[in-house]
C-alpha positions in Angstrom: 42.3 -20.5 7.2 41.5 -22.4 10.4 43.9 -20.2 12.3 42.1 -17.1 11.0 38.7 -18.4 12.0 40.0 -19.2 15.4 41.3 -15.7 15.8 38.0 -14.2 14.8 36.1 -16.5 17.2 38.5 -15.7 20.1 38.2 -12.0 19.4 34.4 -12.2 19.5 34.3 -14.3 22.6 36.5 -11.8 24.4 34.1 -9.0 23.4 31.1 -11.0 24.4 32.5 -11.9 27.8 33.4 -8.3 28.6 29.9 -7.1 27.6 28.2 -9.9 29.5 30.2 -9.2 32.6 29.2 -5.5 32.5 25.5 -6.2 31.9 25.3 -9.1 34.3 26.7 -6.9 37.1 23.6 -4.6 36.7 21.3 -7.6 36.4 22.6 -9.2 39.7 21.8 -5.9 41.4 18.4 -6.5 43.2 17.6 -2.8 43.2 14.6 -1.6 41.2 15.2 -0.7 37.5 13.4 2.1 35.8 13.5 1.9 32.0 12.6 5.2 30.3 12.0 5.5 26.5 14.3 8.2 25.2 13.7 8.2 21.5 12.4 11.3 19.7 8.8 10.4 20.4 9.5 10.0 24.1 11.6 13.2 24.4 9.0 15.2 22.5 6.3 14.0 25.0 8.4 15.1 28.0 10.7 12.1 28.8 13.6 14.3 29.8 11.5 16.0 32.4 10.1 12.6 33.6 13.7 11.3 33.9 14.7 14.3 36.0 11.7 13.8 38.2 12.6 10.2 38.8 16.2 11.2 39.7 14.9 13.9 42.1 12.3 11.5 43.7 14.8 8.7 44.2 17.0 11.1 46.2 14.0 12.5 48.1 12.8 9.1 49.3 16.3 7.6 49.5 15.5 4.8 47.1 18.3 2.8 45.5 17.2 2.2 41.9 18.8 2.3 38.5 17.5 4.5 35.7 18.0 2.9 32.3 17.6 4.9 29.1 16.2 2.9 26.2 14.8 3.6 22.7 11.3 3.4 21.4 9.1 0.5 22.5 6.6 1.2 19.7 3.7 2.5 21.8 4.3 6.1 20.6 0.7 7.1 21.6 1.6 6.3 25.3 4.8 8.3 25.6 6.5 9.0 27.9 6.7 5.2 28.6 8.4 3.8 31.7 8.9 0.1 32.4 9.6 -0.6 36.1 11.2 -3.8 37.4 10.7 -4.2 41.1 11.3 -7.4 43.1 8.1 -9.4 43.8 6.3 -7.9 40.7 6.3 -8.6 37.0 7.8 -5.8 34.8 5.1 -3.1 34.8 4.7 -0.7 31.8 3.4 2.8 32.7 2.2 5.2 30.0 2.0 9.0 29.7 4.3 9.3 32.8 4.5 13.0 33.7 7.0 14.3 36.3 4.1 14.2 38.8 3.3 10.6 38.0 7.0 9.7 38.2 7.2 11.0 41.8 4.0 9.0 42.6 5.5 5.8 41.2 8.6 6.2 43.3 6.6 7.0 46.5 3.7 4.6 46.0 5.3 1.6 44.2 9.0 1.6 45.1 8.5 2.8 48.7 5.0 1.6 49.7 4.5 -1.4 47.3 1.4 0.0 45.6 1.9 -0.5 41.8 -0.7 2.2 40.9 -2.8 0.2 38.5 -4.5 3.3 37.1 -1.3 4.3 35.4 -0.5 0.9 34.0 -0.7 0.7 30.2 -3.5 -1.7 29.3 -5.1 -1.9 32.7 -8.7 -0.8 32.7 -9.7 -1.5 36.3 -7.9 -1.0 39.6 -8.4 -4.6 40.7 -7.4 -6.5 37.5 -4.2 -8.4 37.1 -1.2 -6.5 36.0 -0.7 -7.2 32.2 2.6 -8.5 31.2 4.6 -6.5 28.7 4.2 -9.3 26.2 0.4 -9.2 26.5 0.2 -5.9 24.6 -0.8 -6.1 20.9 2.4 -4.3 20.0 4.3 -7.3 21.2 2.2 -10.4 21.2 0.9 -10.0 17.6 4.2 -8.8 16.2 7.3 -10.6 14.8 10.1 -8.4 16.1 13.2 -9.0 14.1 14.4 -5.6 12.9 13.1 -4.0 16.1 14.0 -6.9 18.4 16.1 -4.9 20.8 14.4 -1.5 20.3 13.0 -0.2 23.7 14.9 -2.9 25.6 18.6 -1.8 25.4 20.4 1.4 25.9 21.3 2.6 22.3 24.3 4.5 23.8 25.9 1.4 25.2 27.5 -1.1 22.8 27.9 -3.7 25.6 24.2 -4.2 25.9 23.9 -5.0 22.2 26.9 -7.4 22.3 25.7 -9.1 25.5 22.4 -9.9 23.7 24.2 -11.5 20.8 25.1 -8.4 18.8 28.0 -8.7 16.3 27.9 -12.5 16.5 26.6 -12.4 12.9 29.6 -10.3 11.9 31.9 -12.8 13.5 30.2 -15.5 11.6 30.4 -13.6 8.3 34.1 -13.0 8.7 34.6 -16.7 8.9 32.7 -17.3 5.7 33.6 -16.7 2.1 31.9 -13.7 0.4 30.0 -16.0 -1.9 28.6 -17.9 1.1 27.3 -14.7 2.7 25.6 -13.8 -0.6 24.1 -17.2 -0.9 22.6 -16.9 2.6 21.0 -13.5 1.8 19.7 -14.8 -1.5 18.2 -18.0 0.2 16.5 -15.8 2.8 14.4 -14.0 0.1 15.2 -10.6 1.6 13.9 -7.8 -0.6 15.0 -4.1 -0.1 12.8 -2.3 2.5 13.3 1.1 0.9 10.1 0.8 -1.1 10.9 -0.9 -4.5 11.4 -4.4 -3.0 14.4 -5.2 -5.2 16.1 -8.5 -4.1 19.0 -7.5 -1.8 21.3 -10.4 -2.8 21.0 -9.6 -6.5 22.1 -6.0 -6.0 25.0 -7.2 -3.8 26.1 -9.8 -6.3 26.2 -7.2 -9.1 28.6 -5.1 -7.1 30.6 -8.1 -6.0 31.1 -9.3 -9.6 32.4 -5.9 -10.7 36.0 -5.8 -11.8 36.5 -2.4 -10.3 38.7 -2.6 -7.2 37.1 0.2 -5.2 33.5 -0.3 -4.0 31.1 1.4 -1.6 28.2 0.7 0.6 25.6 3.4 1.5 22.9 3.1 4.2 20.0 5.3 3.1 18.4 6.9 6.1 17.0 9.9 4.3 13.3 9.0 5.1 11.3 12.1 4.0 7.8 10.7 3.8 5.2 12.6 5.9 4.2 10.5 8.9 7.1 8.1 8.5 9.7 7.6 11.2 10.7 3.9 11.1 14.4 4.5 10.1 14.8 7.3 12.5 13.4 5.2 15.4 15.6 2.2 14.6 18.7 4.3 14.5 17.8 6.0 17.7 16.9 2.8 19.5 19.5 0.3 18.1 22.1 1.7 15.7 24.5 -1.2 16.2 22.2 -3.7 14.5 22.1 -1.5 11.4 25.8 -1.0 11.5 26.5 -4.7 11.8 24.4 -5.2 8.7 26.4 -2.6 6.8 29.7 -4.2 7.8 28.5 -7.7 6.7 27.4 -6.3 3.4 30.8 -4.6 2.9 32.5 -7.8 3.7 30.4 -9.7 1.2 31.0 -7.3 -1.7 34.6 -6.4 -0.9 34.0 -2.7 0.0 36.5 -0.9 2.3 34.4 2.2 2.8 30.7 2.7 3.8 28.6 5.8 4.5 25.5 6.4 6.6 23.4 9.0 4.8 21.1 10.5 7.5 19.0 13.7 7.1 20.2 16.5 9.3 16.6 16.9 10.7 17.3 13.7 12.7 19.8 15.1 15.3 19.2 12.4 17.8 19.8 9.6 15.2 22.9 11.4 13.9 24.3 11.7 17.5 23.6 8.0 18.3 25.0 6.7 15.1 28.1 8.9 15.6 28.6 7.5 19.1 28.0 3.9 17.9 30.7 4.4 15.2 33.2 5.5 17.9 32.3 2.6 20.2 32.7 0.1 17.3 36.1 1.5 16.5 37.2 1.3 20.1 36.1 -2.4 20.2 37.9 -3.2 16.9 34.7 -3.8 15.0 35.6 -1.0 12.6 38.9 0.1 11.1 41.9 -2.1 10.2 41.9 -5.9 10.5 38.5 -6.3 12.1 38.6 -9.1 14.7 41.8 -10.4 13.3 40.1 -11.3 10.0 42.3 -9.2 7.7 39.1 -7.3 6.6 39.2 -3.6 7.0 36.4 -1.0 6.8 35.8 2.6 7.5 32.3 4.1 7.9 31.6 7.8 7.6 28.4 9.7 8.4 26.9 12.2 5.9 24.1 14.5 6.9 21.6 15.2 4.2 20.0 18.6 3.8 16.4 17.2 3.9 15.4 17.1 0.3 12.8 14.4 -0.2 14.1 13.6 -3.7 17.5 12.6 -2.1 15.8 9.5 -0.9 16.2 8.4 -4.6 19.6 6.6 -4.8 21.1 8.5 -7.7 20.1 11.9 -6.2 21.5 10.7 -2.8 24.9 10.0 -4.6 24.9 13.4 -6.2 24.4 15.0 -2.8 27.3 13.0 -1.2 29.5 14.1 -4.1 28.8 17.7 -3.3 26.3 18.3 -6.2 22.7 19.4 -6.2 20.6 16.4 -5.3 19.0 15.6 -8.6 18.4 12.1 -10.0 20.5 10.7 -12.9 19.3 8.7 -15.9 19.6 5.0 -15.4 21.3 2.8 -16.6 24.0 2.7 -15.5 22.7 1.8 -12.1 24.6 2.6 -8.9 25.6 -1.1 -8.6 27.5 -0.5 -11.9 28.5 3.1 -11.5 27.6 4.8 -8.3 29.5 7.0 -5.8 32.5 8.6 -7.5 31.8 6.4 -10.4 32.5 3.2 -8.4 30.1 0.2 -7.9 27.9 1.0 -5.0 25.3 -0.9 -2.9 22.6 1.4 -1.5 20.1 -0.2 0.9 17.6 1.1 3.4 18.1 1.1 7.2 15.6 -1.8 7.7 17.3 -3.9 5.0 20.6 -3.7 6.7 19.0 -4.3 10.1 17.5 -7.6 8.8 21.0 -9.0 7.9 22.3 -10.0 11.4 19.2 -12.0 12.4 19.3 -13.8 9.0 22.9 -14.9 9.5 22.3 -15.8 13.2 19.2 -17.9 12.6 19.6 -19.0 9.1 17.9 -18.1 5.8 15.4 -20.9 6.1 14.1 -19.4 9.4 13.7 -16.0 7.7 12.1 -17.5 4.6 9.4 -19.2 6.7 8.2 -15.8 8.0 6.0 -13.8 5.7 4.9 -15.0 2.3 6.7 -16.9 -0.4 7.2 -13.8 -2.5 7.7 -11.4 0.4 9.7 -13.0 3.1 10.3 -11.6 6.6 8.6 -8.7 8.3 7.5 -5.2 7.5 8.0 -2.2 9.9 5.3 0.4 9.8 4.8 3.8 11.5 1.0 3.9 11.8 -0.4 7.4 12.3 -3.6 9.4 11.7 -7.1 8.4 12.9 -6.1 5.3 14.9 -6.2 4.7 18.6 -2.8 3.2 19.2 -0.5 5.0 16.8 3.1 4.0 16.8 5.8 1.7 15.4 4.8 -1.9 14.5 6.7 -4.8 13.0 4.5 -7.5 11.5 5.1 -10.6 9.3 4.5 -10.0 5.7 1.0 -11.2 4.7 -0.8 -9.9 7.7 -3.9 -8.0 6.5 -4.4 -4.3 6.7 -7.5 -4.9 8.8 -5.5 -6.9 11.4 -2.9 -4.2 11.6 -5.3 -1.3 12.0 -8.0 -2.8 14.2 -6.4 -5.7 16.1 -2.9 -4.3 16.7 -3.5 -0.5 16.6 -6.9 -0.5 18.3 -9.1 0.7 15.4 -10.6 4.2 14.8 -11.1 6.6 17.7 -14.5 7.9 18.9 -16.3 5.0 17.3 -16.1 6.6 13.9 -16.1 4.7 10.7 -12.9 3.8 8.8 -12.7 5.5 5.4 -9.3 5.0 3.9 -5.6 4.1 4.5 -2.7 5.6 2.6 0.3 3.3 2.5 3.7 4.1 1.1 4.0 7.8 1.8 3.2 10.5 -0.8 4.0 7.9 -3.5 1.4 5.4 -2.2 -2.3 5.1 -2.9 -5.4 5.5 -0.8 -7.3 2.2 -0.2 -10.9 2.0 0.9 -12.7 -0.3 3.3 -13.2 -3.0 0.6 -9.4 -3.5 0.6 -9.0 -3.9 4.4 -8.4 -7.7 3.9 -5.5 -7.1 1.5 -2.4 -8.8 2.7 0.5 -6.5 3.4 3.2 -7.5 1.0 5.0 -6.0 -2.0 2.9 -7.5 -4.7 -0.6 -7.4 -3.1 -0.4 -3.7 -2.3 0.7 -2.8 -5.9 -2.1 -4.9 -7.3 -4.6 -2.9 -5.1 -3.2 0.4 -6.4 -0.9 1.3 -3.5 2.7 0.2 -2.6 4.8 -0.8 0.4 7.0 2.2 0.2 9.3 2.7 3.1 6.6 1.9 5.6 4.5 4.9 6.4 0.8 4.3 6.9 -1.8 7.0 7.4 -5.3 5.9 8.6 -8.3 8.2 7.9 -11.8 8.2 9.3 -15.2 9.2 7.9 -14.5 12.9 8.4 -11.6 12.9 5.9 -12.0 14.5 2.5 -10.2 12.4 -0.1 -10.0 15.2 -2.5 -8.2 17.3 0.1 -5.9 14.3 0.9 -4.9 14.1 -2.7 -4.3 17.9 -2.7 -2.1 17.6 0.4 0.1 14.9 -1.0 0.4 16.7 -4.4 1.4 19.9 -2.6 4.2 18.0 -0.8 5.6 16.2 -3.9 5.3 19.3 -6.1 7.3 21.3 -3.6 9.9 18.5 -3.2 10.3 18.0 -7.0 13.9 18.8 -8.0 12.5 20.4 -11.3 14.8 18.4 -13.6 11.9 16.8 -15.5 9.4 18.9 -17.4 6.6 16.3 -16.7 7.3 16.3 -13.0 8.0 20.1 -12.6 5.1 21.3 -14.7 2.7 18.3 -14.5 2.6 18.1 -10.7 2.0 21.9 -10.6 -0.9 21.7 -12.9 -2.4 18.7 -11.1 -2.1 20.6 -7.8 -3.8 23.7 -9.3 -6.8 21.7 -10.4 -7.1 20.0 -7.0 -6.9 23.4 -5.2 -9.6 24.7 -7.5 -11.8 21.8 -6.8 -11.4 22.0 -3.0 -12.1 25.7 -3.2 -15.5 25.0 -4.9 -14.3 26.3 -8.3 -14.2 22.9 -10.0 -15.2 22.6 -13.7 -16.6 19.9 -15.9 -13.8 18.0 -17.4 -11.5 18.5 -14.4 -11.6 14.9 -13.4 -10.6 13.7 -16.9 -7.8 16.3 -16.9 -6.5 14.9 -13.6 -6.4 11.4 -14.9 -4.7 12.4 -18.2 -2.1 14.6 -16.5 -1.4 11.9 -13.9 -0.7 9.2 -16.4 1.5 11.6 -18.4 3.5 12.5 -15.3 4.0 8.8 -14.4 5.2 8.0 -17.9 7.4 11.0 -18.5 9.2 11.5 -15.2 12.8 10.4 -14.7 12.8 9.2 -11.1 10.5 7.6 -8.6 9.2 10.9 -7.2 7.5 11.9 -10.4 6.5 8.4 -11.4 4.6 7.8 -8.2 3.5 11.4 -7.3 0.1 10.9 -9.0 -0.7 7.7 -7.1 -2.8 9.4 -4.4 -4.8 11.2 -7.1 -5.3 8.1 -9.3 -6.4 5.9 -6.4 -8.7 8.4 -4.8 -10.3 9.0 -8.2 -10.6 5.3 -8.6 -12.2 4.6 -5.2 -13.8 7.9 -4.3 -14.9 9.4 -7.6 -18.3 10.3 -6.1 -16.5 12.8 -3.7 -14.8 14.5 -6.6 -18.1 14.7 -8.5 -19.8 16.2 -5.4 -17.1 18.9 -5.2 -17.3 19.8 -8.9 -21.0 19.5 -9.7 -22.7 20.2 -6.4 -20.0 22.5 -4.8 -20.3 20.2 -1.8 -17.7 18.5 0.4 -19.3 15.2 1.7 -16.9 15.0 4.6 -17.3 18.7 5.5 -13.6 19.2 5.5 -13.0 21.7 2.7 -13.5 25.2 4.3 -14.7 26.9 1.2 -17.5 24.4 0.8 -18.7 24.2 4.5 -20.4 26.5 7.0 -21.1 26.4 10.7 -24.3 27.4 12.3 -26.0 27.0 15.7 -29.1 25.0 16.2 -31.3 27.4 18.2 -33.5 24.6 19.5 -30.5 22.9 21.1 -28.6 26.1 22.2 -28.6 26.7 25.9 -29.5 30.1 27.2 -26.6 31.8 28.9 -23.9 29.3 27.8 -21.0 31.3 26.3 -18.6 28.4 25.6 -18.6 29.0 21.9 -18.3 32.7 22.3 -15.0 32.5 24.1 -13.6 30.0 21.6 -14.2 32.0 18.5 -10.9 33.8 17.4 -12.7 36.4 15.2 -15.8 37.2 17.4 -18.1 35.9 14.7 -20.5 34.5 17.4 -23.2 36.8 18.8 -26.1 36.6 21.2 -29.6 36.7 19.8 -32.5 38.6 21.3 -33.7 35.5 23.2 -30.1 35.0 24.6 -29.1 32.2 22.3 -26.2 32.3 20.0 -25.8 32.8 16.2 -22.8 32.9 13.8 -22.1 35.8 11.5 -21.2 33.9 8.3 -19.4 37.0 6.9 -16.9 36.8 9.8 -16.6 33.1 10.3 -13.3 31.6 9.3 -14.6 28.0 9.7 -12.0 26.9 12.2 -14.4 24.6 14.0 -13.4 25.8 17.5 -17.0 26.6 18.4 -18.1 23.0 17.6 -15.2 21.7 19.8 -16.2 24.0 22.6 -19.9 23.3 22.6 -20.8 21.1 25.6 -21.7 17.6 24.5 -25.0 17.7 26.4 -26.1 20.4 23.9 -24.2 19.7 20.7 -25.8 22.7 19.2 -23.1 23.6 16.7 -23.7 22.1 13.3 -21.5 21.9 10.1 -23.1 21.8 6.7 -22.0 21.6 3.1 -22.6 23.4 0.8 -22.5 26.7 2.8 -25.9 27.8 1.5 -27.6 25.2 3.7 -26.8 27.1 6.8 -29.8 29.1 8.1 -29.3 32.8 8.4 -29.6 34.3 11.9 -29.7 38.1 12.0 -27.3 39.8 14.4 -29.2 42.2 16.7 -28.9 45.8 15.6 -27.0 47.0 18.7 -24.4 44.2 18.1 -24.0 44.9 14.4 -20.9 46.9 14.8 -18.8 44.0 16.1 
């Protein structure tokens, strides 16, 4: 046994030394280093073009510098992000770096020594001190465990991960007995990060105890929630940490085969995981006799077709087996009878990514982060009406208010907060009175929402909660597999009522029908999609019932968001003579000039797109929006203009 442990330790030391030698060589180089975020958020914002501009500019000005591709740093609102390390300066983080800015950074900073304060993320004045990367809320208020290396290492280079301690937890696990690994995971209090929060060790132990010889591990990276991109970002930024967790789990339960299930709409994540698998095989971290331990494991990659319901574990198994992705009745659970009828562990990307830090630092360390019932951290993608949208990792127990206002900057344009929807289409909408709710599994459920996989949508005062419920029901109704009568027909009927209400055709009794149908769908559906689909409706009815009543009884949308219940008009007292800003913005030529050279809106032609309001100069602010439409004053189109 000691000889085996020595072999494992020697094998890892050799890997670590090789990786450190490669990385240290680049660190010893005194040339400037340009780190460019190349995850999907960065690439979508133009990071490829920015990188090309840096390459061309370095040649143009004959500057010796290294361009280093990294993953997502979390500041998705500021992409493309570029971190520049230049001798004599602290690391400087630039935001929204266009190709033109890239050339200026090379010329002004790397050649002339001017760090261009105006482009530095977080700097508000030219003469203020350069903020350190760790000064930003994304970093100094977070507890980065799962995303520890995201945005700092090249996800395409296994050596950078190993040099930072990567795969040391695997080497440790291979020297332990399976029961000892399970005990560490159990002591840590880790709960599954896929949404339900089921204790990870309990699931693993069920599979470990199974008498069946063949077992499987599946990493669920389906992630279909609108606005959610945590799993995608982690796989794009640091696939090896997730893979290390998968291998450790396989070792603990005695599995010899594992599968990454990734939706095909994530081509960058698919590519980086594929490359990571090949690199791990080359280093002896996958395949036969891993690090001389006698343990062998093969990992395959399966690309899902994108059905939201396949995020449910039994539907996911059906898809891998080549069947239509529909959920199965449980029990038996996958831990008893999963893939190909064999015991199977299915965990989320974030769950597996938490395993290596737990083994490296110890379960007590992890348990001390978060709350007694929800240990560790939560990773959220915060989107919607928030200033600093992006990826955030916080300790469990941090309040919703702290996350939205202190870490993500609050609501843009000084508007009021109205609601936050947590947990994707299965989550509930929480009002301002719940801003001080701690973010953990149990507190969110008590408030009427849920942790979910980690999507968070922030909404301001201009949001119609009835329309939000309609939007999410439209999504879940389309994504329903149709196997359950309650889900197939029930969500359809709920959606039709919501569409009627937002169109100004609501009837007395509709709200009671919504509540009754929602409860029936929750009780009668087979899988989590149907059981949680009514949550946005029930919570919005619970907290924003007055909005529903205004839609039904007054045919009015208080937020002015439902097109059928709103109208635009021009305040003639504020309208400037001769200003044609609104005229040019109207796509249907509904705006005309009155006899006194001011503007009016033909309500019969207006499609209520709101472009005229956006185009009206702020010094006039003459365009108004009202609900119900009958409140808009009628302005007659001049006779000679009536034909338009």
